[in-house]
C-alpha positions as CSV (number, residue, x, y, z in Angstrom):
1,M,-1.1,-11.2,-2.6
2,K,0.9,-8.1,-3.3
3,I,-1.0,-4.8,-3.3
4,L,0.2,-1.5,-4.8
5,V,-0.8,1.7,-3.0
6,R,-0.3,4.9,-5.1
7,N,-0.8,8.6,-4.5
8,L,0.3,8.4,-0.9
9,E,0.8,11.8,0.9
10,R,4.6,12.0,1.4
11,S,4.4,12.0,5.2
12,V,2.6,8.6,5.4
13,T,4.7,6.1,7.3
14,E,4.9,2.3,7.0
15,A,3.2,2.0,10.4
16,E,0.3,4.1,9.2
17,L,0.0,2.1,6.0
18,L,-0.1,-1.1,8.1
19,E,-2.8,0.3,10.3
20,L,-4.9,1.2,7.2
21,F,-4.9,-2.4,6.0
22,K,-5.1,-4.3,9.3
23,P,-8.9,-4.2,9.6
24,Y,-9.2,-6.2,6.4
25,G,-7.1,-9.1,7.6
26,T,-3.5,-10.4,8.1
27,V,-0.8,-8.1,6.7
28,E,2.7,-9.7,6.2
29,S,4.4,-6.5,5.3
30,A,3.9,-2.8,4.6
31,V,6.6,-0.9,2.7
32,V,6.7,2.8,1.7
33,V,9.1,3.2,-1.2
34,M,11.8,5.8,-0.4
35,D,14.1,7.8,-2.7
36,A,17.6,6.5,-2.2
37,E,19.2,10.0,-2.4
38,T,16.7,12.2,-0.5
39,K,15.5,9.4,1.9
40,K,11.9,10.8,1.3
41,S,8.8,8.9,0.3
42,K,8.2,8.5,-3.4
43,G,4.5,8.6,-2.7
44,F,3.7,4.9,-3.2
45,G,4.2,1.6,-1.4
46,F,3.4,-2.1,-1.2
47,I,1.3,-4.3,1.1
48,E,1.7,-8.1,1.3
49,M,-1.4,-10.0,2.4
50,P,-1.3,-13.8,2.4
51,N,-5.1,-14.3,2.1
52,P,-6.3,-13.3,-1.4
53,R,-9.9,-12.9,-0.3
54,E,-8.8,-10.4,2.5
55,A,-6.6,-8.6,0.0
56,I,-9.4,-8.1,-2.5
57,K,-11.6,-6.7,0.3
58,A,-8.9,-4.3,1.3
59,I,-8.4,-3.1,-2.3
60,K,-12.2,-2.5,-2.7
61,G,-12.5,-0.9,0.7
62,L,-9.5,1.4,0.5
63,N,-9.3,2.4,-3.2
64,T,-9.9,6.2,-3.5
65,L,-10.0,6.7,0.3
66,K,-8.6,10.0,1.5
67,V,-5.5,9.7,3.6
68,K,-4.0,12.9,4.9
69,G,-5.9,14.8,2.2
70,A,-4.8,12.6,-0.7
71,G,-7.1,10.1,-2.4
72,I,-5.0,6.9,-2.5
73,R,-5.2,4.4,-5.3
74,V,-5.1,0.7,-4.3
75,K,-4.8,-2.2,-6.7
76,A,-3.2,-5.6,-7.1
77,A,0.5,-5.3,-7.9
78,E,1.5,-6.7,-11.2
79,E,4.4,-9.2,-10.9
80,K,7.6,-8.1,-12.7
81,P,8.6,-10.5,-15.5
82,Q,11.7,-12.5,-14.6
83,A,14.7,-11.3,-16.6
């Protein structure tokens, strides 16, 4: 299951994002989206968790949690329609 994490403090790294989700179960990937020009975080990222039950626990457990002073928003990512 793909999870969207918004409102990330700009200094949060992919490793820190991974550590946040690890207690909830298996994490396949953690990606912080970067701006192509500035190479700085855009303030959001994606987590991929293979087990939907663990992913839902992570969403419920981490939504609105304060990370580096910013309350993060965590929800299931919506699949992009195929063009």
